[in-house]
N, C-alpha and C positions, 0 to 999 in steps of 0.2 A: 842509684836509689833501688832497694830492693822492692820489688812490686808484690812479693808474696805477703807480708802482713796487710798490705792494703785489698788485697783481693781476699785475703781470711777474714778482714773485717765485714767486707761486701756481703760475703757471704752469710757470715754470722746475722748482719742485721737483716739480710733476705728472709734467713732462717726464721728470726723471731717476727717479722712482719708478717710471713705465710701463717706462723703460729697464731698471732694476734687474730688475722682475717677468720682463719677457721675457727677460732673460739666466738668470735661475735657471730657466725654464721650460726653456730650449733647454739647459742644463747638465743638468736632470733626464730630457730626453729623451735626450741623448747617452750618459748612464751607463745608463740600465736597458735601451735598446736595444742598446748597446754588451756589456753584461752578458749580455742574451736571446741575441745572437749568439756569444758567448765558451761559454755553456752550451751550445747545442746542437751546436757543433763537438767540445766537449769530450766530449759523449755518443757522436757520431758516432766518434772517435777511441778512445773505450773498447771500441766494439763491433770495430774493426779491431784492437786489442789482444788482444780475446778470441779471436781467430782468424778472425771472419767478415770475409769479403772480398768486394767488390764493385767494380763499375766503372759509372760514372754516364754515362747516354745525356744529353748536354746539351742534344738537341734537345727532348726531352721534358721536362727540366725548366724551360725556358723555356713548354713550352706548358701545365704545371703553373701557372706564375706567372701567365701570361695568362688562365687560366681562373678564377682567384681573383679577378683583376682584375674579369673581366666578370662574374663573379659575384656582385660587390660591387656593380655598376651598378643593379639592380632594387631595391637597398637603398637605394643614394643617392637614385634617382628617386622612391622613397617619402617618404623625408626632404625633400626638396622639395617634394613635393605636399602634406605636412602644413605646412610652413612657409607655403604659399599660401594652404592651408584658413585658417591662424591670422591672415590678413591681411597678412603679411609679403612683401615685394619683392625677393629677391635675383635676382640674375641666375643663370641654369642653371651657367654655368661657375663663378660664383664658390662656388655651393653644392657642386658638385663638388670643388671644390679643396678647401673647408674638411671636405667628408665624408673625403676619403682622408687628410689630414694629420692629422685627427681620430685615425684609426685608430692613430696612434703612442701617443697618451695612454692605451692599453690596458696599457701595458708599464710604465707606472708604479705603483705600487701604489695602492689604493682606486678606480682607473677615473675619478677626477674630472675628471682632465686632459685625458678624451674631449670632456667637454662645455666646458672652459673654452678649448680650441682651436675648435672649432667655433663655438661661439657668439662667442669674439672675432674671429675672423676674419670673419665675417657681420656685426659689431656696425656699423650705420652709421645714416643717418636714413632707410633703408627697412626696415632689420631692428633689431628690438629683441632686447636680448641675453638677457634675461629669457625672453622668448617663445621664443626660438630654444633656449635651454636646455631646457624643456618640451617642445619637438617632438624633442630629441634621445633624452629618457628615452621618449618614445612611439613611435619609431622602432626604438630599440636594443631595447625590451621585445618590440615585436610580433614583430622577428627572433627573438630568443629564444624566444619562445612557439610561434612555427611551427615554429622547429628541434625543439624538444622533442616538440610534436605529431607531427611527422613521424617521429621516432625511436621515439616509443610505438606509433605505428601500424607501422612496420615491425616493430619487436620482439614486437608483439602478433598480426600477421597472417601474417609471414614468417619464423618464427624456424627458425635449425636446430636440429636435436635436441640439438647439442652447448652452443648457446648457454644451455641451463637452468643448467648450471654458473655462470652469470653471472646469475643470478635478481634481483641486485640493480639490474639496469641499468633494466629495466623500471618498476619502481617510482621509480627516480631521474628516469627521462623524465616519467612522470606529475606529479610531485610540482614539478619544473622548469617543467613546462607551466602549471601551477596557479599557483606562484608570480610567472612572469613575465608570465602572461596576464590575470590579473584586473586590475592596474592599467591594461591597455589598453582595457579596457570604457568605450565611451564615457562613460557616466553616471558611472562611479567615476574616470576620468581627469579630466573636469571638475571633478569634486568636489576632487581631489587638488590640481589646479592652483590651485584657490580656497583649499585650507587652505595651502598652502606660502605663500602671499603673491605668487604671479607678478603679480596684479592692480596691484600699487602702480606707479603712475606711467602707468598704462595704463587709462583710464577706460573703454575700448570693450574690454577683454579678454573680457568677459561673452559678449559677440556674437560673438567670434572664437571662443572654445572652443567654444560650440555648433555650428560648423562642424566638429567634430570628430564626425562621424557612423558608423553602424554601416556605411553603404557605402564611406566612407573606410577604415575599419579593414578590410573586406572585400577593399579593392583592394589594401591594404600585403599579406594573406594572400596573395593570388595572385602578386604581385612577389616575396615572400619564399620562396614554392615555386618559383620559377624559379631564383632566387638561391642556394638550398641545394641544388638538382638539378647547378648548375653547380661549386659548389664539391665535391660528390661527386665529379663528374669531374675536378676538379683533384687530388684522391686517387689515382685512376685513373691519371691521368697520372704520377703521382709513381712507383706500382708499376711503370708501363713503363720509368720512367727506372732504376730498379733494376733492369731487365732481368728481372723476374719473367713467367712465362710462363703462359699461360691466363687473364687479367683479361679480363673483357668489359665493355665501357661502357656496354651499354645492360641485359644479361641480370642483371649484378650490381649495377646501379647503386644498389639499396636498400641494399646491405652498405656501400657507399662513404657515401651519404648519411646512414645512421643513424650510422655511426662519427665522420664530419665533425660531424654536427651536434648530437649528443649530446656530443661532447667540448668544442665550443667553447661550448655553452651553460653547462655545468658549468663549465667554465674559467672564463669571463666571471662569472658570479655567485658563484663562489668569492670573488672580487676580487684574486685573487694576480695578480701581475703577468703579463701574456702567458697566465695559466692555465698556466703551467708545473706541468708533472707531472700535474696534473689532468687536461690534454687528452690527455697521452701514456698515461697509464694506461688512460683509458677507448678510446681509439683503438688500444690495444694487444691490449686484452680482445677487442673487436669482429674486429680485423682477424687476430690469433692464431688463432681460430677459422675465419674465412673462410680463411685462406693453409693451413691443417694440414687441415680436414676439407671443405673445397669443392674449393681446386686441388691439395690434396695434395703441397705442395711442401716440400723439406727446409729445414730450419733457419728454420722457419716463426716460431717466436718472436723471432730474431736480426731478420729481415725486417719483422715488424711493431714492431719498437724502431726500426730504422733508417727506416723509412717516417714514422713517426709525427714523429721528430725532424726528418728530411729536409724534411717538409712544413711544419713550424715555420718553417724557416730559411726554405725558398722563399717562405713567404708574406710573411713580414717583409721580406726583402729586397726583393720586390715593392712592398710598401709604400712603402718608402723611395726607390725609383726613382720611384715613380708619385707620391709626394709631392714630390720634386724637381721634376720636369718641371711639374707643376702649380702648385707655388709660384713657379717663374720663369717659367713661360710664361702665367699665366693671371693678369689683374689684378684682385685681389680689391677688397672693399669698402674695404678700408685695407690696401694690400700693403706699406705700410712697416712694418706693426705683426704681431708673431707672435700677439698677444692685444692686447686693450684694454680 
């Protein structure tokens, strides 16, 4: 019996199943990203209908988006370092491409698509999809742990007296720091990788995961701190875009960083697509106090709402632009696939 027709049939079925899976992924991304954009626009319109008026300064909108993408770079660099430590060999441009495109997966419920996109875009003879998936967990949880740590430190050491009315913020930051940070402790991470069955098909995985050391994680913490500070500056630029007077990029950076970091961490760990509502509630809580008590601006609550929603919209559009440019401009490990 000739096995060639059977092999061709299997190959054909595999091709069509992969194509169908890719189309489903694209459809999910399109639906939920569009829904996030529509929701943000509706919230902004609702503020206008309530009587609050503003005029955007588009230069600062671009600056805010640029600072967001720049702030993500140290996080992407740390992910690349993890991949290399785990014995994987993606090209830097491939890793950057997968990193930014993978961000879009967070707008789909469950956040699993982040892992699917990143690992699928990198999978090749040089990168194991299973190991890449484990690296995503370590990078993401490190980012969340550092963000929660910065938020907790800022809220504890430099609180405004009126921050006490939101006493739940500090316990929330501490709880998120522990929840996200524990799995990144090298001995715990190595044990989790083994328990989750990543070693299947990779007999050298034990030696590879031993390269996840305290030094590597410490390097990640330093990179994440730089990244979070830049994301805080993105919020400052958003306030500039709204024409808010008196905002200071350095003197008030602790407010911006605490607001952005705690909002993003809580939103991500909530598993709600894009952290919608969770991010806005925390951003509005911290920025409302900052605007009303520190800057003493009129309509502080309305500005807090608009800045939170506008920041989400700016970041989402920035991710779409960066992902489009990188997808077309960078030849990935398997550029013909969305996932594999």
